[in-house]
C-alpha positions in Angstrom: 0.0 0.0 0.0 1.0 3.6 -0.5 2.7 5.2 2.6 0.9 8.0 4.4 3.2 11.0 4.4 7.0 11.1 3.9 9.4 8.3 5.0 12.9 9.1 6.2 15.5 6.4 6.4 18.1 7.4 8.9 20.6 6.0 11.4 22.3 7.9 14.2 21.0 11.3 12.8 22.3 10.6 9.3 19.6 10.6 6.6 20.3 8.0 3.9 17.1 8.2 2.0 13.9 10.1 1.9 10.7 8.9 0.3 8.4 11.8 -0.6 4.9 12.0 -2.1 6.1 10.3 -5.3 6.3 7.0 -3.3 10.0 6.6 -4.3 13.3 8.1 -3.2 14.1 9.9 -6.5 17.8 8.9 -5.9 20.1 7.8 -8.7 21.8 4.7 -7.3 22.2 1.0 -8.0 24.0 -2.1 -6.8 25.4 -4.6 -9.2 23.9 -8.0 -8.4 26.1 -10.8 -7.1 27.4 -13.1 -9.9 27.5 -10.3 -12.5 30.0 -7.7 -13.7 28.6 -4.4 -14.9 29.8 -2.1 -17.6 28.4 1.5 -17.6 28.2 2.5 -21.2 26.4 5.8 -20.9 25.1 8.2 -18.3 22.5 10.9 -18.8 22.5 13.9 -16.4 20.4 17.1 -16.3 21.5 20.0 -14.1 19.2 22.9 -13.6 19.2 26.0 -11.4 17.2 29.2 -11.6 19.8 31.1 -9.7 22.3 33.2 -11.7 26.0 32.4 -11.6 25.3 29.1 -9.7 26.1 25.6 -10.9 26.1 22.0 -9.9 29.1 19.8 -9.1 28.3 16.2 -10.1 30.1 13.0 -9.3 29.6 9.4 -10.3 30.9 7.3 -7.4 31.2 3.6 -6.8 31.9 1.5 -3.7 33.1 -2.0 -4.0 31.8 -4.5 -1.4 33.2 -3.6 2.0 35.1 -0.6 0.4 34.9 3.1 0.3 33.2 5.4 -2.3 35.6 6.4 -5.2 34.9 9.1 -7.7 34.7 7.6 -11.2 33.6 10.7 -13.1 33.3 14.4 -12.1 32.1 17.6 -13.8 30.4 20.9 -13.2 27.3 22.0 -15.1 24.6 24.7 -15.3 21.3 24.4 -17.0 22.3 21.6 -19.4 21.6 18.0 -20.4 24.8 15.9 -20.5 25.1 12.6 -22.2 28.3 10.8 -21.5 29.0 7.9 -23.8 32.0 6.0 -22.6 34.1 4.6 -25.5 35.7 2.4 -22.9 32.8 1.3 -20.6 33.4 1.8 -16.8 34.0 -1.7 -15.3 32.1 -2.4 -12.1 32.5 -5.5 -10.0 29.7 -7.5 -8.5 28.1 -6.2 -5.3 29.4 -2.7 -6.0 27.2 0.3 -5.2 26.9 3.0 -7.9 25.6 6.5 -7.2 25.4 9.9 -8.8 25.8 12.7 -6.2 25.4 16.4 -6.8 25.8 19.6 -4.8 25.3 23.2 -5.6 28.1 25.8 -5.9 26.5 27.5 -2.9 23.8 26.8 -0.4 21.3 29.0 -2.4 21.9 27.4 -5.8 18.4 25.9 -5.8 19.8 22.9 -7.7 17.7 20.3 -9.5 19.5 17.2 -10.9 18.4 14.1 -12.6 20.7 11.2 -13.6 20.4 7.8 -15.2 22.8 4.9 -16.0 22.9 2.6 -19.0 24.5 -0.7 -17.8 25.4 -4.0 -19.5 25.7 -7.1 -17.3 27.9 -10.1 -18.0 27.4 -13.2 -15.9 30.7 -13.9 -14.1 31.0 -17.5 -15.2 30.3 -16.7 -18.9 33.0 -16.9 -21.5 33.4 -14.4 -24.3 
């Protein structure tokens, strides 16, 4: 059933996810299933702000199982759609978390960002 009101997922005062009236987090994240290797072939990002001279800093980060988040792509943008087609796909191991993160150039940037991944999976025991 649909939740009543917003849902906050937190631990120790740190908010990890927020489910609003859309009944989803609206977060751009994914985890590669066990037994598969992923290859990110393309990402699509839109960065919008209505505030003059403000921009978004955007990072594609990954965290291997029991690891730390590493930046795999980084750019700044203002009021633009960005399509990144990787001529050499980004190799991602099984059980790795993938996220797009964005923050404004200032606290009043009024930033809006959307992001999507295009991923190909190869079963780990498959031969090419």
